[in-house]
PLY file of the C-alpha trace (Angstrom):
ply
format ascii 1.0
element vertex 163
property float x
property float y
property float z
element edge 162
property int vertex1
property int vertex2
end_header
28.36 -8.03 -17.54
24.57 -8.09 -17.54
22.68 -4.83 -17.12
19.28 -4.37 -15.55
16.79 -3.03 -18.08
13.97 -0.63 -17.27
10.46 -2.06 -17.49
8.45 1.05 -16.63
7.08 3.11 -13.78
4.62 1.61 -11.30
2.38 4.53 -10.41
0.81 3.06 -7.26
4.15 2.45 -5.53
5.84 5.38 -7.30
8.74 3.14 -8.30
10.79 2.73 -11.43
10.87 -1.01 -12.15
13.96 -2.76 -13.56
14.54 -6.37 -14.62
17.81 -8.23 -14.27
18.13 -11.65 -15.94
21.05 -13.66 -14.57
22.30 -17.07 -15.67
23.46 -17.76 -12.10
24.02 -15.94 -8.82
27.67 -15.56 -9.87
26.88 -13.68 -13.10
28.40 -10.17 -12.92
25.77 -7.49 -13.23
25.11 -3.78 -13.08
21.93 -2.00 -12.13
22.56 1.64 -13.09
18.94 2.71 -12.52
19.10 1.36 -8.99
22.62 2.38 -7.89
22.61 5.10 -5.26
18.98 4.47 -4.28
17.39 2.16 -1.79
15.21 -0.33 -3.61
12.77 -3.16 -3.22
13.86 -6.45 -4.77
12.04 -9.51 -6.08
14.17 -12.56 -6.73
12.90 -15.60 -8.63
15.32 -18.52 -8.50
15.61 -22.24 -7.94
17.92 -22.24 -4.93
17.90 -26.01 -4.30
21.33 -26.59 -5.85
22.98 -23.51 -4.37
25.16 -23.53 -1.30
24.41 -21.35 1.71
27.71 -19.56 1.02
26.71 -18.70 -2.57
23.36 -17.37 -1.37
25.04 -15.40 1.43
27.32 -13.69 -1.11
24.33 -12.95 -3.35
22.30 -11.49 -0.47
25.27 -9.47 0.83
25.67 -7.91 -2.60
22.01 -6.92 -2.68
22.37 -5.25 0.72
25.49 -3.35 -0.36
23.61 -2.06 -3.40
20.76 -0.75 -1.21
18.14 -3.48 -0.94
15.58 -2.44 1.69
12.95 -5.11 1.04
13.48 -8.58 -0.47
10.76 -10.90 -1.76
11.84 -14.40 -2.77
10.03 -16.88 -5.01
10.82 -20.28 -6.48
11.99 -23.66 -5.17
13.74 -23.27 -1.81
12.88 -19.56 -1.63
12.35 -19.74 2.13
16.04 -20.63 2.52
17.03 -17.58 0.45
14.79 -15.47 2.71
16.32 -16.99 5.86
19.87 -16.41 4.62
19.09 -12.77 3.86
17.75 -12.42 7.40
20.99 -13.90 8.78
23.09 -11.54 6.65
21.04 -8.58 7.91
21.62 -9.59 11.54
25.30 -10.49 11.01
27.66 -12.57 13.10
27.86 -10.26 16.12
24.56 -8.47 16.77
23.84 -5.75 17.59
27.17 -4.47 16.24
26.68 -6.24 12.89
22.97 -5.58 12.51
22.37 -3.77 9.20
18.91 -2.47 10.03
15.31 -3.45 9.49
15.47 -4.89 6.00
12.09 -6.43 5.29
11.89 -9.93 3.77
9.11 -12.22 2.58
9.00 -15.54 0.77
6.26 -16.73 -1.54
6.64 -20.50 -1.87
2.91 -21.16 -2.15
2.08 -18.30 -4.52
2.03 -18.49 -8.29
4.57 -16.19 -9.93
1.99 -13.56 -10.94
0.56 -13.35 -7.42
4.04 -13.01 -5.93
4.93 -10.24 -8.40
1.64 -8.50 -7.68
2.45 -8.57 -3.95
5.90 -7.22 -4.74
4.54 -4.32 -6.77
1.75 -3.32 -4.39
2.67 -4.37 -0.84
6.42 -3.91 -0.34
6.96 -0.83 1.75
10.26 -0.75 3.60
10.74 0.09 7.24
10.56 3.88 7.61
13.60 4.04 9.90
15.73 1.97 7.51
14.56 3.71 4.34
13.19 7.08 5.51
12.73 8.31 1.94
11.04 5.11 0.81
12.19 3.29 -2.30
11.94 4.89 -5.71
13.22 1.81 -7.49
12.16 -1.82 -7.72
14.55 -4.48 -9.00
13.21 -7.80 -10.27
15.81 -10.55 -10.64
15.33 -13.78 -12.54
18.08 -16.33 -11.99
18.49 -19.13 -14.50
15.09 -19.10 -16.19
14.21 -17.33 -19.42
10.61 -18.47 -18.96
10.31 -16.74 -15.58
12.05 -13.65 -16.96
9.60 -13.45 -19.86
6.56 -14.03 -17.63
7.65 -11.35 -15.18
8.47 -8.83 -17.91
5.07 -9.34 -19.54
3.17 -9.12 -16.24
5.02 -6.01 -15.08
4.60 -4.33 -18.49
0.82 -4.68 -18.09
0.97 -2.87 -14.73
3.43 -0.08 -15.43
3.70 2.91 -17.70
6.76 3.70 -19.79
9.23 5.89 -17.92
9.55 9.30 -19.51
13.10 10.64 -19.28
0 1
1 2
2 3
3 4
4 5
5 6
6 7
7 8
8 9
9 10
10 11
11 12
12 13
13 14
14 15
15 16
16 17
17 18
18 19
19 20
20 21
21 22
22 23
23 24
24 25
25 26
26 27
27 28
28 29
29 30
30 31
31 32
32 33
33 34
34 35
35 36
36 37
37 38
38 39
39 40
40 41
41 42
42 43
43 44
44 45
45 46
46 47
47 48
48 49
49 50
50 51
51 52
52 53
53 54
54 55
55 56
56 57
57 58
58 59
59 60
60 61
61 62
62 63
63 64
64 65
65 66
66 67
67 68
68 69
69 70
70 71
71 72
72 73
73 74
74 75
75 76
76 77
77 78
78 79
79 80
80 81
81 82
82 83
83 84
84 85
85 86
86 87
87 88
88 89
89 90
90 91
91 92
92 93
93 94
94 95
95 96
96 97
97 98
98 99
99 100
100 101
101 102
102 103
103 104
104 105
105 106
106 107
107 108
108 109
109 110
110 111
111 112
112 113
113 114
114 115
115 116
116 117
117 118
118 119
119 120
120 121
121 122
122 123
123 124
124 125
125 126
126 127
127 128
128 129
129 130
130 131
131 132
132 133
133 134
134 135
135 136
136 137
137 138
138 139
139 140
140 141
141 142
142 143
143 144
144 145
145 146
146 147
147 148
148 149
149 150
150 151
151 152
152 153
153 154
154 155
155 156
156 157
157 158
158 159
159 160
160 161
161 162
């Protein structure tokens, strides 16, 4: 079981930022700092070799945990975005519609620009998340290099969380 680790507090968005490094979308994980709160999520992964079904399970899990805004980055990130949109709508709308979960993909952005957007521009729909999001979860799937780059970038833009 992999646990999300706290990176700091982003003052501008008023969010506690956590990082989750997964070997694959099937890696079991826990995000104790995020559980019970709606959160924004940034996911960096190479989705080219993943099936739609695997991505659907991954996205469904994020929704169950409280994801209110998902940004995707990496090869085939638009497909991850599109699958999340399909999961939000469900098989029998409007009965299966989850709500206005915001999604963006950042295929043409460098990783730092995409993370900057995530930290400063991701405000969920007010009807879906009326209290906003006090947590931000960054997920790196399958890349220690991406994980390290994101951790370093976020550390330069957050302050340590005082407990």
